[in-house]
N, C-alpha and C positions, 0 to 999 in steps of 0.2 A: 247592556247587559239585560238579554231577552232568555226569558223563561217559558216555555211552548207548553200550553195543554196536552198532554200524552195523547197520540195519534189514535192508540187502542190502547187496553187494559193492559197493564205492564208485566200480567201474564202470559200476553198472547207474546207470542215472537214474532216478530214484523213479518221473517220469510213465510209463516206458517199458513198469513192469510194471502201468501203472493199468488198465488193461482187462482185462486176466484177474485181477486181484483184484475189483475191480466185479463180474467175473463170477460168481468163486464165492463170494464172501461173497452174492450173490443169490443162488446155490445153496443154500448154507447154509442163507438163511434160511427158502427151500420147501421142506427135510429134512423128513419126518417124524423125530419124537421122538427113536426109535430110531438112525434115521442118524446124527440131530445127535452122539447118544453114541458114534457112532465103528464100531459093529457092521455096519452094512448094508456098510461097505468097509473092515473090517478085511480084511489079508492074510490067508492061509491060510500054515500054520505052515509046508507044502512049498514056497511061494511066497519066504517069506520066508530059510529057509535059501538057497535056490539063489542068492538077488543079496546079495552082498556089497556094503563100500561101493563097492569099487576095480572094480565091474561095470557098465562102461559100460552106458549104459541110453539116449543119444542121439549121434547123428551130424548135422553139421551140415557137409558137403562132407568136409574131412578133420582137422574138428574133433571130437575124441571128448570128450564131458560123459559122469562116471562119476554111480552114486547120490552117491555122498560131495557133491560140487558143486550139486545141486540140492537134497541134504539142507540142507543150509550156509544155501542161498537159504531154504528152506522157514523153517528153525531162527529166520530171522531176523523174519519175519511177527508180524504180531499175533496173539494168541491168536482172535480170534476169526475170520481168516482162516484159520487154523490149523486150526480147528474144520470149515471149510467146506471143507475139501479134504479133511480126513477121512471126513466126510461125502460127496464127493462127488469124489473122487477130483484126480488129479495133471493131468489131460489141459491144463485151459487156461495153468496153469502153466508145462508145456511146452509149450504152442506160442508164447508170450510169449517164452518162455525161446530157443525157438530162432528166433524173431525178431532177439534182443536179438544174436546170436551172428550171423544173417548182417549186422546193420547193424557191428558191430566190425569181422566180416572189411571190410567195403566199405570205412569209415573207414581200415583196416592197406593196404589196398589204394590208397588214393590218400594215404595217407601225412599222413594227421589228424593222426595220432601224434604227429608232429615238427616240428610248430608249438610255439614258445617258449608262448601262452598252456597248452596241453594239457600241456605238459612241467611247468609252474609248477603247473597242477592237480594232477598227479601225485605231486607232489612234496609239496605240503600235506598232501594226501593220507592220504600214506604215512604223515606226521609225526601228520596225527590219529589214526589207527587206534595208532602206535607209542605215544602219550599215554595212549589209553585201556589199553590193555594197560598198562603201568606204571601207571596210577592207579587200576585194580581189583586189581592183585598187592599196591600200596600197602595197598590198603584191606582186601584178604584177609590180612594180617599184624600187620593190626592188632587187639589183644588187648584186651579189659576185663576187667577181674575182679571178682568178687563182692563183694570189699572197697571197690572202687570205685565200686561201685552202689549199694551200702549207707549209703554217706558221702556219697555225691552226694544219695541220696534226703532220710537224716537234715540235711542243710544247707540242703535247696533246698523242703521241705514244701509252702511256699507256691506253690509252683509248680505244685501239685496242684489244684487244683480241690476242691472238695468236694463229692460225688457225692449226688445221692436217689435212693432207690428209689419210683416213684410209680404208683398207678392214675391213667389218664386218664377222664377222662368227657367225649364234649363231641355239644352236640344245636346241627345247623345251626339256624342263622336263616332266617328268611325276611324278605325286605325288606317294608320299609311299603307300597309299591308295589306289590307281586309277585303273579302274576294265580293263582287258586285252584288253577293244575296244576302251579306250582312248587313244587321241593321244599322243606322244610323249613317249622318249625313257628316261629310268634308267639313273641315274646321269653318273655311271660306263660305259654305252653303248653312251651318250655322249661326254663324257670325250676322248672315244676311237675314235669316231667317228672326232673329232673336231684336233685329231693327225692325223688320215689318211687324213685330208684337208692339215695339215699343210706340211705331207711329200709331198704329192702332188704338194704342190706350189712350196715347197721348192727344191724340183726336177724339175721346170721349166715347170712345165704343165700348156697349157694356161688357164686364169682362167674360161674364157666360158666354158671350157671342164671339169674342176673342178665342176662348176656349172653345166651341164650338169648332169655328174654322181652322184653329191651329195646334190643336190637340191633336199627337200620333201615338198610340199606345206605344210605349217602349224607347219614344226616337223623341218625340216633342211634348214636352210636362207645360201645363197652363192650367196651374190651379187658379179656378176664379174666386176662392175663398182666402183669404190671408190668414197666414199663421205668423205666432206668436215666436219669438226667439228671445232666450236668456242670453245672457250676456255669458261667450265663454263659451259654449256651447256648440258651437260650429268649427271649423277648422280656422286657424289662427287668421289664415287673408281672407275668409267668405266671413269671419265674425269683424274684422276692422273694417274691411269694406260695406258691410251691412249697419254698423255703427256709425260711421262720417256721413251716411245721408242726410240731406235735411227732408222732410215732408212731402212728399208726391218725387221726388227724386228718382232717377233712373240710374244705377250703376255700371259702368260701363262690364260687359263679358267677360269674365272671370275662367280661365282655364284651369281646369283639375281633368284629373287622368283620364276619366271618363266621359266627361261631360263639357260643356259651357254653361254657365249659370250665371243670371241677371237676375237684381232684384230689383225692385220697385217701395221704398220705403212706404208704409202709411202714416205711423206715428213711433214715437218712441218717448217709454216714460217709466218712471220708479215707479216699482210696486208698490201700491198703496197698504194699508194697513188691513184692510177688508181680504186682500186676495193671499197675503202672508200670516193673518192669523192660525188656520190651522199649523201651519211651520212652526210658528214662534210659542205656540201653546206647547205641543211635542215636545220642542227643545226644553222650556221652564221647565215642565212635569219631568224630563228624563231627569233634569238636575236637582229638584227638588226629591227625583227618588233617588238618586246616589246621595246626596245627603243625608236620605231617611236612612240609606244603608249606612253609611260609613259611620254615623251615631250610634245606629245597634252594635253592630261592630267594636267600637271604639267603650262602650258601655258594656258590653260582654266579656267573661273573663274565658281568654284564651289562651291556651298554653300549649306551644310547640316542639320538640326533641328540637334542637339546635342541628343536632347531628343529622340525624333522619332528613330533616326536612333545608337543609342549608342550600343556599343558593352555590352558583356555579362564581361567583365571588371567592373573596380572600376566605382563607378555611378561618372557623372561628377560633379566640385563642383560648376556651375553655372544652377541654374534652372530657369535664364532667356537668353532664345537663343536670339542672334541680326538675324536682318532680315537680311536681303538677302540685301536688301539696304547701312546696316551696313556697309559691308563685304569691 
């Protein structure tokens, strides 16, 4: 179960700010690298000190909007949108925020907030926000000790697949009916190229030098850095081949639809406790959170009309539901 912090204040329609967000995102995509890093739009120390969270930064009629109000909205946006705002400024957000305030003022003037549907929606959204706050506090209060992590690791080692550290060598194949200009090598040429690469590596040639000599963009890939693969992550044939190798051993070329692939195993190992500690901690935290929520539900007084909330299974035997007072 995951409850996220609302991305915008819940009175704001997600579509209302769509125009501004799309504009600032486009600005962010077109911004130079230095601006994208936030350098160009960074406020001066003087202006930062002059503006406090309670400083009014916008007025729409008699409504005053503080910096804290706008910052709260921006904090709820995606990282991409926030980066775009840093690069190009807050003006598009300000324009849309002002329109939101204008429309909300119009709704209040026409007493749209007095309708039953509005009141129900506000009550529901209030409950949702309160539930989020309670859930996040409950999750934050949960503690997982190193002993619990170690115990879980020792009793669940099979849950953490073996890992292999590999060098990969890939040669793109040319289709049988390919044009001369098409990228790739024939199967025979690809096997010969992989054999050359293997011979060079076995002769002790540095992998960076091998990559420099044989790597051809979009045709031959020689990665001088080993990659770590967890068992079960690759195609079954690739996975079986990789995890059957001994250290320093090369595989025979493996034929795939687009390329020939060859592995050299560097090492194979079971993930250690340090590597999987974050994963275990998250698992134990979720387990404890579920127990806490289940316990809260079990201790609560909850009644549901069995007719209204009936499942898709067999109909209940009684047609006269008990009242809440009778529970």
